[in-house]
C-alpha positions in Angstrom: -24.3 -5.3 7.7 -23.3 -8.8 8.8 -19.9 -8.6 7.0 -18.9 -5.3 8.7 -20.0 -6.3 12.1 -18.2 -9.6 11.8 -15.1 -7.8 10.7 -14.9 -5.0 13.2 -16.8 -6.2 16.3 -14.2 -8.9 17.0 -11.3 -6.4 16.9 -9.9 -4.6 19.9 -11.1 -1.0 19.8 -7.6 0.2 20.7 -6.3 -1.4 17.5 -8.8 0.6 15.4 -7.9 3.8 17.3 -4.2 3.2 16.7 -4.9 2.7 13.0 -6.8 6.0 12.9 -3.9 7.8 14.7 -1.4 6.3 12.3 -3.3 7.4 9.2 -3.6 10.9 10.6 0.0 11.2 11.7 2.0 8.9 9.5 3.7 11.4 7.3 7.2 10.0 6.6 8.3 13.6 5.8 8.1 14.3 9.5 10.9 11.8 10.1 14.0 13.7 11.5 16.1 15.0 8.6 13.4 15.6 6.1 12.0 18.9 7.4 8.4 17.8 6.6 9.2 17.1 3.0 7.3 14.0 1.9 9.0 13.7 -1.5 12.5 14.0 0.1 11.6 11.2 2.5 10.4 9.0 -0.4 13.6 9.7 -2.3 15.6 8.3 0.7 13.9 4.8 0.4 16.7 2.6 -1.1 15.0 -0.7 -0.9 13.9 -2.4 -4.1 10.1 -2.2 -4.2 7.1 -3.2 -6.2 4.2 -1.0 -5.3 1.0 -2.8 -5.8 -2.2 -0.8 -5.1 -5.6 -2.3 -5.8 -7.4 -0.8 -8.8 -10.6 -0.2 -6.9 -9.2 0.8 -3.5 -11.0 4.0 -2.5 -9.0 4.4 0.7 -5.6 4.4 -1.0 -6.2 5.0 -4.7 -3.6 3.9 -7.3 -3.1 7.5 -8.3 -1.6 8.3 -4.9 1.0 5.5 -5.3 1.7 6.5 -8.9 2.8 9.9 -7.6 4.8 8.4 -4.7 6.7 5.9 -6.8 8.1 8.8 -9.0 10.3 9.7 -6.0 11.4 6.2 -5.0 14.7 5.5 -6.8 14.4 1.6 -6.7 10.7 1.1 -7.1 9.7 -0.8 -10.2 8.4 1.1 -13.2 6.3 -1.5 -14.9 2.7 -0.8 -15.7 3.2 3.0 -15.8 5.0 3.4 -12.4 3.7 0.4 -10.4 1.7 -2.8 -10.6 -2.0 -2.3 -10.1 -3.9 -5.3 -8.7 -6.7 -5.6 -11.2 -9.4 -6.5 -8.8 -13.0 -5.6 -7.9 -12.2 -6.3 -4.2 -11.1 -2.7 -3.6 -9.3 -2.2 -0.2 -9.6 -6.0 0.4 -7.6 -7.0 -2.7 -4.6 -9.0 -1.6 -5.9 -10.0 1.8 -6.4 -13.6 0.7 -10.1 -13.3 -0.2 -9.5 -13.8 -3.9 -7.2 -16.5 -5.4 -6.4 -14.4 -8.5 -5.3 -11.4 -6.4 -3.2 -13.6 -4.1 -1.5 -15.3 -7.1 -0.7 -11.9 -8.7 0.9 -10.7 -5.5 2.8 -14.0 -4.9 4.2 -13.9 -8.4 5.3 -10.3 -8.0 7.0 -11.0 -4.7 8.8 -14.1 -6.0 10.1 -12.0 -8.9 11.3 -9.2 -6.5 13.0 -11.7 -4.2 14.7 -13.5 -7.1 16.6 -10.3 -8.1 
């Protein structure tokens, strides 16, 4: 209980409401020109990308990203279709709470930027 209270009670409630609104309304397919087609919008992403979901993230499971990367023309296709952060930290993987996760992300970013 102490962890969650410490995490959320110090935040501005409006930030949490904005996050909720974004998650409910953030479909990139609704961007003008894509007629609500999520996959068409993903296909328009031209940036080089390494998609790195966390293995145990229950909010954004890796299977969702595996589907999305299939439509992104310049996303990396290593480790099936993306790089999974092998971590027990779930949604918090990569937030600096675990040195191994942070090093994995840092190395991947260095590789991407070196291209």
